[in-house]
Backbone bond lengths (Angstrom), bond angles and torsions (degrees), N, CA, C in turn:
res aa  C-N    CA-C-N  psi(-1)  N-CA   C-N-CA  omega(-1)  CA-C   N-CA-C  phi
1 M - - - 1.453 - - 1.514 108.28 -
2 E 1.322 117.16 135.02 1.455 121.20 -178.67 1.513 109.55 -71.07
3 P 1.357 118.70 122.01 1.449 120.73 -174.52 1.508 113.61 -78.82
4 T 1.313 119.27 -14.44 1.446 122.71 -174.54 1.515 109.84 -135.41
5 K 1.313 116.66 165.09 1.456 121.29 -178.11 1.525 110.23 -131.71
6 T 1.319 115.44 155.79 1.461 120.53 177.75 1.517 111.02 -119.35
7 E 1.360 117.95 1.91 1.450 120.05 -175.69 1.531 111.93 -60.94
8 A 1.338 116.47 -47.71 1.457 120.35 -179.13 1.527 109.38 -92.17
9 Q 1.307 116.28 97.62 1.455 120.60 -178.94 1.526 109.60 -71.60
10 P 1.329 118.85 122.46 1.470 120.35 -179.94 1.526 111.10 -65.55
11 T 1.323 115.24 149.84 1.468 120.66 -179.32 1.519 112.14 -108.41
12 S 1.343 116.92 -7.03 1.460 120.47 177.76 1.518 109.24 -153.89
13 I 1.328 115.33 162.10 1.461 120.08 179.06 1.520 111.13 -60.91
14 A 1.325 117.37 -31.19 1.458 121.72 -178.08 1.534 111.98 -62.38
15 E 1.318 117.81 -21.43 1.465 121.44 -178.66 1.535 112.78 -88.74
16 L 1.318 116.65 -8.11 1.465 119.51 -178.07 1.523 111.25 -74.13
17 R 1.329 115.16 146.23 1.450 122.11 177.57 1.533 109.16 -135.98
18 P 1.336 118.06 149.77 1.468 120.06 176.80 1.525 111.28 -55.61
19 K 1.333 115.79 141.97 1.468 125.98 -179.86 1.522 113.11 76.98
20 M 1.331 117.85 1.24 1.458 119.90 176.48 1.525 109.58 -68.88
21 R 1.313 115.57 135.18 1.462 121.27 -178.78 1.526 110.34 -93.62
22 L 1.335 115.61 134.07 1.462 121.37 -177.84 1.520 110.63 -135.83
23 E 1.321 114.91 155.84 1.463 121.21 172.26 1.527 107.84 -106.24
24 G 1.326 116.85 137.83 1.455 119.81 -179.31 1.512 112.72 -150.64
25 V 1.328 114.00 -178.84 1.467 121.39 179.26 1.524 108.23 -129.63
26 V 1.310 116.38 130.58 1.464 120.78 178.55 1.527 108.97 -65.96
27 R 1.331 115.50 119.39 1.463 119.48 -177.30 1.520 112.55 -97.03
28 K 1.341 116.38 -34.04 1.469 119.09 -176.20 1.523 108.74 -152.19
29 V 1.329 116.13 139.23 1.461 122.25 179.00 1.522 109.31 -112.51
30 E 1.334 115.98 126.65 1.463 122.21 178.02 1.526 109.09 -120.05
31 L 1.333 116.45 173.35 1.461 120.11 179.53 1.519 111.58 -64.63
32 Y 1.331 117.20 -32.42 1.456 121.40 -174.09 1.537 113.25 -95.68
33 G 1.320 117.30 -5.87 1.452 118.81 -179.07 1.520 112.31 165.13
34 A 1.328 115.53 -165.12 1.466 121.06 -178.03 1.525 109.50 -133.94
35 F 1.338 115.53 138.29 1.458 121.45 175.68 1.527 108.50 -92.94
36 V 1.333 114.96 134.76 1.458 120.42 -175.22 1.524 110.05 -122.86
37 D 1.317 115.16 129.90 1.462 121.60 174.86 1.524 107.76 -79.39
38 I 1.337 116.37 112.54 1.469 120.79 -179.58 1.531 110.89 -108.62
39 G 1.326 116.61 17.94 1.457 121.61 175.17 1.517 114.75 80.72
40 L 1.330 117.93 15.13 1.460 121.57 179.66 1.527 109.94 -115.07
41 E 1.352 114.94 -174.81 1.460 118.77 -175.12 1.522 113.19 -69.10
42 R 1.326 117.63 -20.21 1.463 121.85 177.67 1.532 109.58 -130.68
43 D 1.332 115.55 148.27 1.466 119.96 173.87 1.525 109.79 -75.53
44 G 1.317 115.62 155.06 1.444 120.66 173.37 1.519 109.97 -96.59
45 L 1.335 116.29 157.46 1.461 121.12 -178.95 1.527 110.34 -114.77
46 I 1.340 115.08 126.73 1.466 120.58 169.72 1.522 106.70 -98.64
47 H 1.315 117.06 108.67 1.461 119.87 177.40 1.530 109.02 -67.57
48 I 1.324 116.54 152.97 1.465 120.98 -177.19 1.531 111.60 -56.48
49 S 1.330 117.36 -29.49 1.467 120.93 179.80 1.521 112.16 -73.56
50 Q 1.347 117.27 -12.52 1.460 121.33 -177.70 1.530 112.52 -108.99
51 L 1.328 116.09 13.50 1.464 119.69 179.57 1.521 112.47 -81.95
52 S 1.327 116.72 -21.78 1.453 120.78 -177.50 1.526 108.98 -161.03
53 D 1.333 116.03 161.17 1.460 119.20 174.11 1.522 111.53 -82.69
54 K 1.345 115.73 1.98 1.469 122.31 173.70 1.521 109.04 -116.62
55 P 1.331 118.39 157.64 1.466 120.59 -179.17 1.522 111.96 -58.88
56 V 1.342 115.86 138.79 1.465 122.36 179.08 1.526 108.00 -122.61
57 S 1.317 116.77 128.78 1.470 120.28 -179.29 1.524 112.08 -94.61
58 R 1.336 117.12 -31.13 1.473 120.95 -179.48 1.527 109.35 -133.50
59 V 1.347 115.39 128.32 1.459 120.81 179.83 1.523 110.76 -58.93
60 A 1.336 115.73 -39.31 1.465 120.81 -177.48 1.529 112.99 -65.69
61 D 1.323 116.99 -14.64 1.466 119.71 176.95 1.524 111.61 -74.95
62 V 1.337 116.29 -16.67 1.462 120.29 -175.35 1.529 112.50 -111.65
63 V 1.317 116.99 -44.52 1.465 120.51 -178.42 1.526 110.35 -131.44
64 R 1.326 114.24 160.55 1.471 120.54 177.42 1.528 109.01 -137.47
65 E 1.300 116.95 159.44 1.464 121.12 179.91 1.527 110.84 -63.09
66 G 1.315 115.60 135.24 1.459 121.46 -178.87 1.520 114.06 91.02
67 Q 1.319 117.20 -6.49 1.458 120.82 -178.13 1.533 110.76 -77.63
68 K 1.343 116.14 135.51 1.456 121.29 175.06 1.530 108.57 -81.10
69 V 1.328 116.44 134.90 1.460 120.64 -177.23 1.522 110.50 -137.37
70 T 1.329 114.74 154.17 1.461 122.31 170.37 1.519 107.01 -103.32
71 V 1.316 116.20 126.02 1.463 120.75 -175.80 1.524 109.79 -129.51
72 W 1.343 114.12 163.43 1.458 120.60 175.34 1.521 108.59 -125.37
73 V 1.317 116.51 143.02 1.459 122.05 179.65 1.525 109.19 -76.86
74 T 1.324 116.52 132.03 1.467 120.84 175.71 1.529 111.47 -107.03
75 Q 1.340 116.96 -40.53 1.461 120.63 179.65 1.522 109.52 -145.86
76 V 1.334 115.26 148.62 1.471 121.10 179.23 1.523 108.88 -135.82
77 D 1.325 115.62 133.15 1.476 121.94 173.71 1.528 106.87 -127.55
78 P 1.343 117.58 87.82 1.470 120.16 -177.10 1.530 113.17 -59.69
79 R 1.327 116.79 -34.17 1.464 119.43 -177.91 1.515 111.44 -66.63
80 Q 1.335 117.00 -41.22 1.455 121.15 178.58 1.535 112.32 -88.50
81 G 1.323 115.91 -9.41 1.463 119.57 179.99 1.524 112.35 71.30
82 R 1.338 116.99 33.62 1.462 121.25 -177.79 1.528 110.82 -110.59
83 V 1.322 113.80 136.67 1.462 120.28 178.70 1.525 108.17 -131.27
84 A 1.325 116.71 120.15 1.464 121.08 177.15 1.523 108.05 -98.85
85 L 1.335 115.71 134.17 1.459 122.28 -175.87 1.522 111.22 -123.41
86 T 1.308 115.97 166.97 1.459 121.56 174.75 1.520 109.74 -143.60
87 L 1.324 115.38 150.18 1.464 121.21 172.68 1.525 111.18 -92.00
88 V 1.326 116.61 -7.22 1.467 121.55 -177.59 1.525 108.68 -91.54
89 K 1.322 116.91 120.14 1.465 121.55 -179.35 1.533 109.95 -61.18
90 P 1.323 117.79 127.06 1.473 120.11 179.58 1.522 110.87 -65.19
91 P 1.326 117.11 152.50 1.473 119.73 177.65 1.522 110.56 -67.80
92 D 1.331 116.27 150.25 1.463 120.54 176.65 1.525 111.08 -67.13
93 V 1.332 116.51 -32.87 1.468 121.80 -177.03 1.524 109.02 -118.23
94 E 1.321 116.66 120.33 1.462 121.04 178.60 1.527 110.27 -77.81
95 W 1.335 115.55 149.74 1.465 120.00 179.22 1.523 111.47 -58.65
96 K 1.320 116.17 -36.76 1.472 119.43 -177.35 1.526 111.84 -66.27
97 N 1.334 117.10 -19.49 1.462 120.74 -178.40 1.523 113.04 -95.11
98 L 1.327 116.94 -5.38 1.460 120.15 179.27 1.524 110.40 -79.70
99 E 1.326 116.12 138.98 1.453 121.49 178.49 1.525 109.44 -140.77
100 E 1.312 116.29 145.76 1.463 120.63 176.06 1.523 109.67 -63.34
101 G 1.322 115.61 137.67 1.459 120.78 -178.48 1.518 113.55 98.56
102 Q 1.344 117.90 -16.37 1.466 120.13 178.15 1.526 110.36 -67.66
103 T 1.322 116.48 147.05 1.461 121.14 176.87 1.521 109.51 -112.84
104 Y 1.328 115.47 144.56 1.459 121.95 -179.51 1.525 109.27 -139.66
105 T 1.324 115.01 151.52 1.457 120.37 167.19 1.516 106.27 -94.37
106 G 1.329 116.47 108.81 1.460 121.44 -176.21 1.513 112.12 -109.06
107 R 1.321 114.80 178.20 1.464 121.46 -179.93 1.524 108.88 -123.65
108 V 1.318 116.19 130.06 1.470 121.22 179.18 1.521 109.07 -68.18
109 V 1.335 116.53 123.56 1.464 120.70 -179.75 1.529 112.29 -112.87
110 R 1.339 116.65 -11.66 1.460 119.70 178.85 1.520 109.53 -159.85
111 V 1.326 116.10 139.88 1.467 121.50 179.67 1.519 108.77 -118.79
112 E 1.327 116.01 124.79 1.460 121.99 177.26 1.527 108.21 -126.36
113 R 1.330 116.47 164.57 1.468 119.52 -179.30 1.522 111.30 -66.27
114 Y 1.343 117.17 -24.41 1.460 120.72 -178.22 1.528 112.75 -94.39
115 G 1.337 117.97 -1.77 1.456 118.99 178.44 1.516 113.43 155.93
116 L 1.321 115.21 -166.75 1.460 122.46 -177.20 1.523 110.06 -121.57
117 F 1.335 116.30 142.52 1.456 120.94 169.94 1.525 106.96 -98.41
118 V 1.340 115.16 125.96 1.463 121.01 -171.76 1.527 109.97 -122.82
119 D 1.329 116.12 126.96 1.463 122.25 177.38 1.521 108.67 -86.20
120 I 1.335 116.93 115.34 1.460 120.94 178.02 1.528 110.95 -107.60
121 G 1.334 116.70 12.03 1.454 120.91 179.39 1.506 114.37 96.86
122 A 1.338 116.95 1.49 1.460 120.93 178.27 1.528 109.76 -85.70
123 E 1.323 115.09 -179.52 1.462 120.18 -177.78 1.522 111.92 -62.18
124 R 1.339 116.43 -33.76 1.464 121.38 178.94 1.524 109.60 -131.24
125 P 1.329 116.96 152.76 1.468 119.12 175.27 1.526 110.07 -67.67
126 G 1.323 116.11 154.50 1.447 121.59 174.51 1.517 110.10 -95.84
127 L 1.332 115.96 161.23 1.464 121.14 179.73 1.522 110.10 -104.75
128 L 1.324 115.58 121.60 1.463 122.15 171.14 1.521 106.40 -98.37
129 H 1.340 115.39 96.08 1.466 120.06 -176.84 1.518 109.93 -70.92
130 V 1.333 115.10 151.47 1.456 120.43 -177.05 1.528 111.66 -57.88
131 R 1.315 117.93 -31.48 1.469 120.05 -178.65 1.527 112.09 -72.04
132 E 1.343 116.97 -15.30 1.457 120.80 179.55 1.526 112.00 -101.59
133 M 1.331 116.33 14.59 1.460 120.36 -179.95 1.525 111.67 -99.42
134 G 1.335 117.01 8.90 1.448 120.65 177.52 1.515 111.53 61.80
135 K 1.331 115.77 -141.99 1.459 119.51 -178.91 1.526 112.20 -74.11
136 F 1.349 116.99 -10.72 1.449 120.11 178.58 1.529 110.05 -98.38
137 N 1.338 116.00 48.54 1.468 120.01 -176.07 1.524 110.75 -82.21
138 R 1.308 115.53 61.99 1.460 122.46 -179.68 1.525 109.21 -131.52
139 P 1.347 118.97 83.59 1.464 120.15 179.83 1.523 113.08 -54.93
140 D 1.353 117.18 -31.19 1.463 120.22 -176.87 1.523 112.25 -69.22
141 M 1.335 118.34 -6.89 1.455 120.74 177.15 1.525 111.35 -79.53
142 Y 1.326 117.13 -8.42 1.459 121.97 -179.60 1.523 110.29 -109.47
143 R 1.316 115.00 160.52 1.456 122.25 177.10 1.531 109.22 -131.23
144 V 1.321 116.69 154.79 1.462 121.29 176.17 1.528 108.75 -57.26
145 G 1.331 115.86 130.21 1.455 121.09 -178.27 1.517 113.36 103.87
146 D 1.331 117.81 -16.95 1.468 120.87 177.97 1.526 109.87 -64.33
147 E 1.327 116.25 139.93 1.456 120.99 173.19 1.528 108.69 -89.83
148 I 1.329 115.15 142.03 1.457 119.64 -174.13 1.522 109.15 -147.21
149 E 1.322 115.97 141.30 1.461 121.76 179.19 1.523 108.73 -90.47
150 V 1.332 116.29 121.77 1.464 120.82 -176.62 1.523 110.56 -131.24
151 R 1.329 114.55 162.01 1.462 122.59 177.91 1.516 108.79 -124.82
152 I 1.335 116.98 138.34 1.466 120.36 177.63 1.515 109.04 -72.60
153 L 1.313 114.81 118.42 1.466 121.39 -178.01 1.520 110.76 -90.50
154 Q 1.331 116.05 -44.61 1.468 120.24 -177.28 1.530 109.41 -154.02
155 L 1.336 115.44 145.59 1.468 122.14 179.25 1.518 109.61 -122.28
156 D 1.334 115.74 137.16 1.456 121.56 170.80 1.521 105.89 -120.91
157 R 1.329 116.81 94.59 1.460 120.84 -173.56 1.528 111.74 -67.87
158 R 1.317 116.92 -31.59 1.468 119.21 -179.51 1.523 110.82 -66.78
159 K 1.323 116.77 -44.16 1.463 121.10 179.60 1.528 112.30 -90.56
160 K 1.343 115.78 -3.01 1.469 121.99 -177.28 1.527 110.48 52.86
161 R 1.337 114.70 54.76 1.452 121.20 -179.56 1.527 109.32 -118.73
162 I 1.322 115.43 136.18 1.458 121.69 179.75 1.520 108.64 -119.88
163 D 1.325 116.72 120.72 1.461 121.73 174.48 1.523 108.00 -101.38
164 L 1.325 115.57 130.25 1.455 121.45 -174.69 1.524 111.58 -114.63
165 A 1.311 115.20 160.97 1.459 122.40 171.48 1.519 107.14 -130.45
166 L 1.310 115.78 153.32 1.453 120.36 177.78 1.517 109.12 -70.41
167 A 1.339 116.57 128.76 1.456 119.96 177.29 1.526 109.29 -61.08
168 E 1.313 116.51 147.04 1.463 120.92 -173.10 1.512 112.83 -59.02
169 A 1.337 117.40 -33.66 1.467 120.24 -176.16 1.517 112.84 -84.07
170 E 1.343 116.74 -5.90 1.473 119.44 -174.22 1.521 111.15 -82.70
171 M 1.325 115.77 140.22 1.461 122.80 174.25 1.516 108.30 -132.97
172 P 1.342 118.86 139.78 1.454 120.99 178.39 1.521 111.70 -58.01
173 P 1.360 118.02 150.30 1.462 122.13 -177.15 1.522 113.22 -53.00
174 E 1.349 118.02 -46.04 1.454 120.06 -176.22 1.515 110.76 -68.10
175 E 1.341 116.73 -34.01 1.462 120.46 -178.48 1.527 110.46 -67.45
176 R 1.352 116.58 -34.08 1.450 119.42 179.21 1.526 111.35 -63.96
177 E 1.332 116.50 -32.87 1.451 120.70 -175.07 1.527 112.75 -93.20
178 E 1.332 117.97 -6.61 1.456 120.94 -176.21 1.520 110.12 -71.31
179 P 1.333 121.17 118.48 1.457 122.03 -179.56 1.526 110.53 -71.31
180 L 1.332 115.71 152.99 1.461 120.36 177.28 1.528 109.78 -70.27
181 P 1.348 118.31 142.09 1.466 120.13 179.63 1.525 111.14 -65.45
182 S 1.316 115.45 146.99 1.458 120.87 179.14 1.530 109.23 -75.60
183 P 1.347 117.74 163.11 1.479 120.43 177.10 1.527 112.52 -57.25
184 I 1.335 117.20 -35.15 1.468 120.58 179.54 1.521 109.74 -66.21
185 E 1.347 116.42 -43.53 1.467 119.90 179.55 1.522 110.68 -63.49
186 L 1.339 116.80 -40.90 1.462 119.68 179.88 1.528 111.13 -63.49
187 A 1.331 115.72 -42.56 1.460 119.87 179.17 1.516 111.05 -64.42
188 F 1.328 116.94 -39.58 1.458 121.21 -179.69 1.524 110.84 -66.64
189 R 1.341 117.32 -39.04 1.461 120.82 178.08 1.530 110.44 -64.30
190 R 1.349 115.99 -42.26 1.469 119.04 179.14 1.526 110.91 -63.16
191 A 1.361 116.10 -38.56 1.467 119.69 178.93 1.520 110.61 -64.76
192 M 1.317 117.63 -40.39 1.466 121.92 178.68 1.523 110.79 -64.00
193 E 1.345 115.94 -42.99 1.458 119.51 -178.89 1.530 110.34 -64.69
194 E 1.348 116.96 -41.52 1.450 121.22 179.24 1.526 110.93 -64.49
195 A 1.352 115.82 -38.88 1.463 119.81 178.42 1.523 111.11 -64.89
196 R 1.311 116.96 -38.43 1.474 120.41 178.13 1.525 110.18 -62.71
197 R 1.338 117.08 -44.45 1.464 120.41 -177.69 1.525 111.70 -63.67
198 Q 1.333 116.43 -35.57 1.451 120.66 -177.50 1.523 113.21 -91.17
199 G 1.346 116.26 -2.44 1.455 120.30 178.52 1.517 113.22 72.04
200 K 1.320 117.40 23.75 1.455 121.23 179.03 1.524 110.58 -90.29
201 A 1.329 115.30 169.03 1.466 120.60 175.84 1.515 108.87 -65.17
202 L 1.319 116.52 140.52 1.451 121.04 -178.35 1.517 110.55 -72.24
203 P 1.343 118.23 134.39 1.469 119.98 176.28 1.517 110.40 -69.93
204 I 1.320 115.53 143.66 1.458 120.88 -179.88 1.525 108.80 -118.55
205 S 1.334 115.67 127.70 1.454 119.81 178.10 1.512 110.13 -69.55
206 A 1.329 116.11 137.15 1.464 120.09 -177.42 1.509 111.76 -65.85
207 D 1.341 116.63 -32.35 1.463 117.47 -174.60 1.520 112.73 -97.34
208 K 1.365 117.94 -17.21 1.460 118.79 -176.87 1.512 113.11 -114.87
209 G 1.347 117.41 -27.52 1.443 117.55 -169.24 1.500 116.07 -112.08
210 R 1.333 118.68 1.74 1.457 120.37 -175.45 1.526 110.76 -60.28
211 G 1.345 114.34 125.09 1.458 119.45 174.43 1.517 113.52 81.37
212 R 1.345 119.49 7.27 1.456 120.35 -177.79 1.521 110.59 -101.43
213 H 1.312 114.96 147.83 1.452 121.58 173.45 1.527 108.14 -69.90
214 P 1.364 118.84 146.55 1.473 120.39 179.70 1.517 113.15 -53.13
215 A 1.350 117.57 -35.24 1.466 119.54 179.84 1.519 110.94 -64.10
216 E 1.345 116.98 -38.76 1.453 120.57 177.45 1.515 110.37 -67.18
217 Q 1.328 115.82 -37.55 1.456 120.16 178.36 1.526 110.47 -62.31
218 D 1.336 116.15 -42.11 1.459 119.91 178.24 1.514 111.19 -59.51
219 E 1.339 116.66 -41.47 1.455 120.78 -178.26 1.517 110.85 -64.64
220 I 1.333 116.57 -40.43 1.455 120.58 -178.29 1.515 111.53 -68.06
221 L 1.361 116.12 -42.28 1.456 119.96 -173.06 1.499 113.74 -95.09
222 S 1.322 118.66 1.95 1.453 121.13 -179.83 1.503 109.62 -63.56
223 P 1.364 117.88 136.15 1.456 119.95 177.96 1.515 112.95 -69.56
224 T 1.341 116.45 -14.13 1.456 119.72 178.20 1.505 110.04 -80.29
225 P 1.348 119.82 127.59 1.456 121.59 -179.10 1.517 111.42 -56.25
226 R 1.323 116.27 142.44 1.456 121.09 179.90 1.532 109.73 -66.24
227 Q 1.303 116.25 143.42 1.454 121.16 -179.60 1.517 110.34 -64.20
228 I 1.329 114.45 144.14 1.470 119.68 174.74 1.497 108.69 -84.40
229 R 1.287 117.92 132.33 1.467 121.43 178.88 1.513 109.22 -115.00
C-alpha cells in the first residue's frame, strides 16, 4: 500500500509532513547532498546518506542538476524553513508499529533451504524459518513473488530482525492443489508399508509400477508432494 500521496500538492512548507511524496527537480549538487526544487518557498535537501539504500561516495554518481526526481519528506522545520528529503521510499510499516502476534500478507523475496525471507512492508524482510512452517516445512514449495500469510513470532528491535511463523490458515501453493489419494492408492500404500515391516518383496501395481525400480515406486507413491524443479 502506498504510504504517501501526491494528489494534494502542498503550497507551503507548513503543510509538509514526514513520508509525504513529492515530485521535484534537482537544482544544485554539492559534496554533501543535492538541493531539490519542490515548488515551495525553499528548496529541500537530500543528504548524501539519503540518496540510496546503499553507500554513496559521490552525489554526482546518483543525481545531476536539472534531473526530475521523486522524493519523500523525512523532516520539516517550518520555523527555520528547512526540509529534509530522501530518494529512498519509506517502508509501509514502521518498526515502532510492529508487534509480536500481528499477522501480515507478505511476499516471498528469497528462498533458502532453512526457510523463506518474506517482505511484510517493513524496512527489512522477516525470516520464516523451516521449523516454524509446521507440517508444511518445505521451503522449496514456494517461489519468489508468492504471497503468504505470516505471523510475527519475535522481534529484535536493536538488530532489526523479524522472526515469522506460518499463519495457521496458510497452506503452500502446491499443497492446495494436491488431490486426495484414492482408496486404491491408500490400500496400496498400506500394503507396501506392511511388506516393508515384514521384510517381504514390495507389491507392484500393474498399472502404475510395471518395470519400475522400488525407489522410483516410492517416489511416485510418497504422500509427500514431489519437489518443484
